[in-house]
C-alpha positions as a printed Julia matrix, in Angstrom:
171×3 Matrix{Float64}:
  -3.51  -23.06  -13.65
  -2.27  -19.54  -14.7
  -5.67  -18.09  -13.96
  -5.58  -19.61  -10.4
  -2.09  -18.26   -9.89
  -3.23  -14.79  -11.05
  -6.08  -14.94   -8.6
  -3.87  -15.95   -5.72
  -1.35  -13.23   -6.55
  -4.1   -10.67   -6.87
  -5.37  -11.52   -3.43
  -1.8   -11.45   -2.06
  -1.41   -7.9    -3.58
  -4.69   -6.75   -1.98
  -3.56   -8.24    1.34
  -0.24   -6.37    1.05
  -1.99   -3.12    0.43
  -4.29   -3.77    3.42
  -1.49   -4.68    5.76
   0.54   -1.5     4.93
  -2.47    0.71    5.75
  -3.99   -1.02    8.83
  -0.8    -2.32   10.53
   0.6     0.8    12.21
  -0.2     4.1    10.52
  -3.94    3.86   10.88
  -3.55    3.16   14.56
  -1.16    6.04   14.98
  -3.65    8.42   13.35
  -6.41    7.07   15.45
  -4.32    7.92   18.62
  -3.48   11.37   17.3
  -7.16   12.11   16.48
  -8.12   11.08   20.02
  -5.53   13.41   21.49
  -6.4    16.38   19.29
  -9.28   18.78   19.99
 -11.23   21.62   18.33
 -10.16   23.12   15.0
  -6.88   21.26   15.01
  -8.84   17.98   15.1
 -11.0    19.11   12.23
  -7.96   20.27   10.17
  -6.2    17.01   10.81
  -9.27   14.97    9.75
  -9.82   17.01    6.61
  -6.13   16.9     5.51
  -5.39   13.33    6.46
  -8.61   11.64    5.43
  -9.47   14.02    2.6
  -6.38   15.1     0.78
  -4.18   12.29    2.16
  -6.58    9.55    1.0
  -7.01   10.67   -2.57
  -3.78    9.03   -3.78
  -4.45    6.04   -1.6
  -7.85    5.36   -3.23
  -6.42    6.16   -6.66
  -3.64    3.64   -5.99
  -6.1     1.01   -5.07
  -8.19    1.53   -8.22
  -5.17    1.51  -10.47
  -3.66   -1.52   -8.82
  -6.96   -3.33   -9.19
  -7.02   -2.48  -12.87
  -3.49   -3.76  -13.28
  -4.46   -7.0   -11.57
  -7.47   -7.29  -13.85
  -5.05   -7.06  -16.78
  -2.92   -9.81  -15.34
  -5.99  -12.04  -14.81
  -7.21  -11.36  -18.39
  -3.78  -12.19  -19.87
  -2.46  -14.69  -17.37
  -2.13  -17.53  -19.88
  -0.79  -15.5   -22.79
   2.92  -15.9   -23.53
   3.25  -12.12  -24.22
   4.28   -9.31  -21.97
   1.77   -7.54  -19.84
   2.01   -4.4   -21.94
   2.43   -0.78  -20.95
  -1.16   -0.05  -20.06
  -1.7    -2.78  -17.42
   1.92   -2.74  -16.21
   1.6     1.01  -15.7
  -1.63    0.57  -13.85
  -0.16   -2.26  -11.75
   3.15   -0.79  -10.78
   2.05    2.8   -10.91
  -1.03    2.01   -8.92
   1.01    0.31   -6.15
   3.59    3.18   -6.2
   0.73    5.77   -6.02
  -0.78    3.88   -3.08
   2.51    3.88   -1.2
   3.08    7.5    -1.99
  -0.4     8.23   -0.59
   0.53    6.3     2.57
   3.65    8.5     2.83
   1.52   11.59    2.5
  -1.1    10.3     4.97
   1.6     9.48    7.51
   3.32   12.81    7.09
   0.11   14.78    7.42
  -1.45   12.84   10.29
   1.52   11.63   12.39
   4.48   13.63   11.19
   6.39   10.52   10.03
   7.94    9.39    6.84
   8.26    5.74    5.89
  11.78    5.05    4.49
  10.79    1.49    3.4
   7.72    2.82    1.62
   9.69    5.49   -0.11
  12.27    2.85   -1.27
   9.33    0.65   -2.45
   7.88    3.51   -4.52
  11.22    3.85   -6.3
  11.6     0.06   -6.79
   8.05   -0.25   -8.13
   8.77    2.53  -10.65
  12.06    0.78  -11.57
  10.18   -2.54  -11.96
   7.68   -0.98  -14.41
   9.82   -1.33  -17.64
  10.4    -4.97  -16.77
   6.72   -5.61  -16.04
   5.79   -4.26  -19.4
   7.77   -6.98  -21.32
   7.63   -9.87  -18.77
   4.76  -12.38  -18.63
   1.84  -11.02  -16.6
   2.27  -13.38  -13.66
   5.93  -12.38  -13.35
   5.01   -8.7   -13.3
   2.45   -9.22  -10.6
   4.77  -11.42   -8.62
   7.39   -8.7    -8.58
   4.75   -6.29   -7.12
   3.65   -8.86   -4.5
   7.24   -9.44   -3.48
   7.9    -5.74   -3.05
   4.74   -5.27   -0.96
   5.64   -8.3     1.18
   9.16   -7.1     1.6
   7.99   -3.69    2.86
   5.45   -5.27    5.24
   8.11   -7.62    6.59
  10.67   -4.85    6.99
   8.29   -2.54    8.77
   6.96   -5.32   10.95
  10.48   -6.05   12.17
  11.84   -2.5    12.21
   8.85   -0.98   14.07
   8.11   -3.92   16.39
   8.17   -1.79   19.55
   6.0     0.9    17.97
   3.57   -1.82   16.79
   3.31   -3.12   20.33
   2.85    0.32   21.94
   0.04    1.47   19.49
  -1.88   -1.81   20.14
  -1.79   -1.55   23.9
  -5.11   -0.74   25.53
  -4.96    2.33   27.71
  -5.42    1.58   31.42
  -8.49    3.77   31.72
 -10.46    1.9    29.11
 -13.05   -0.47   30.52
 -14.38   -3.25   28.39
């Protein structure tokens, strides 16, 4: 049963990371790239999808390593330990920091909920070290879900506007 719970929580963490990338920011950047021309477009693409994505990808890899540690130790009664807790919490924090950088470079926006989540994930790290692995991962999933829910509610109008099809697009 602990292994199944670890698997479900791992998928939930991946879904949270996916949602936070693809919900609004990627669409804003898509619109910005469509509006930009010439060297400015090239610069935007290089900075946003090059430099801006490095911490995003690093965060995904580190979070996956942390989830792997949770799966490997799901049924142990011991704490997750510094290595896997650091990868799990630090990876999710790195991912969110990368999203902040990506949003700033590409759309000129900061995500206050994401910034708060980075701080909370780093604050959760010492607890995740000593708590059982499933509890540590649960904390990360709750934080990711809270950020996704807060942004979905707070940016509801923006979400609708970036999803609207332009009138001149013919299907």
